[in-house]
C-alpha positions, 0 to 999 in steps of 0.5 A: 061693697055689699050691704052686709059689709056696710051694715057691719061697718056702721055697727062698728062705728056706732058702737061704744065698745067691742067685746072680743071673746075666744074659745078653744073650739078649734083646739078641740076639733083638732084633738086638744081638749084643755078641759077633759079628764080622759084617757088622753090626759093619762096618755100624755102625762102618764104617772104625773096625773095621779102624782099631782091629781091633775084635773086636765091639761089646763090644770096641769099647765097652771099647777104650782109644782113643788118639784121643778123637774116635774113641772118641766116633765109636764111641759115636755110631755105636752109639747112632745105629744102635740108637736109630733 
């Protein structure tokens, strides 16, 4: 085992707690930016962006749609666009 691994093991065993965080950096590098209000948002969601003034994909996924059909339109359009 290398010194680096031994050092890391020691730090982990000595720690009172661990904080694990995550980011969408890999998603952005693949073209999925959950926070952008750009032309891709309109490409993916079309008329629903204006209808509900959706700020970005994350906002679209968390929006409380008054119309159940539109909620499923959003989910379907996102799934179709990013799963092809």
